[in-house]
N, C-alpha and C positions, 0 to 999 in steps of 0.2 A: 280150326285155325282161329285163333284170337287176334283180333287188331287193335292198337292202340295208337291213337293220334294225340297229340300234345300240342297246342298253339302257344307260343311263346312270344312276347312284345318285351324290347330291351330298349334301355337306354340307348342312343344311338353311340354314345363313346363308349359303353361296355361292349359291343358287338366283337370286336375284335378280342377281348377276354374271354367272351362267350365260345366263340372259334377256335380259340386256342386251346380252353380247356377241354372242348368236345373232340378236338382232334387227339388230344392225351388218353381220354376215356373211351371213347368210341369202340374199340377192340375188347375193351372188356366187358362193354356192356354187349356187344355182338357175341361174346364167345361165353356169357353168363348161361347156366345150363336153363334150358327151355326155351333160350332168344333164337329164332331161325332167320331174322331180317332186321336190319335196321337200316334207315334212311335218314338224313335231313335235309330239308328244302328251304328256300328264302324267299318271300312273296317276292313278285317280279315289281309289283308299284309300290312297296314299303319296306325299305331296307332294314326295317326295326323289328319285324314278323318273321319269325322260323317256326316250323312244322318238324315235329319227328314223328316217323311213321315205325312203328316198330311190331313183328309178327310173333306170336307165343304159341308155344304147343296147347295152351289153355290158360283159364284164368288163373290157376293154382299156381302156373309159372310164373306170370306175372308179378302175381301176390309175395312168391319168393322173393324176385327182385326188389320189388318198394319194400319189404322187410329188410333186405340187407344191406350191408355196411358201405357197400359199394354205391348204392343208391342213395344212402344217407349222406355219404361225401359229395356225391356229383349235385343231388339235390339243394344239399346245405349251400354249397357254392352256387349254382345257378339260380336260385331264387335271389341273390342279392344284388344281382342286375337288372331284373326286371323292371319295367317301366307299367306295367300292368298285370293284373290277376291273369294266371296262366287259364286256359281252357283245356278241357280232356275229354277224349270222347272212347269209349270200349265198343268194339264191334264184331260180330260176327262176318266173315267174309262168306258170301253166299256164291259169288260167281267170280273166275279170275281167267281170263283170256290172253295170252301172251302169243 
């Protein structure tokens, strides 16, 4: 399993636009081939900071998404709302307890 975490900081007046767009595209992202899980988090102390957690079958599945029309449309819009440069981490999940 391959995990991708993206941290995004938005202008406060753009948060609603981001959330509206995320609501519209989340099922498309989740149903993209190779995606196994998608969550969105908002920081408890700074309402302008959000994280996406997505699980992918492997790195190639994420790369396929990142090279897709869907990603291009989502990211092209989302990045116009940022107040700071996003950060991203690619991780291999080692242990998961549920």
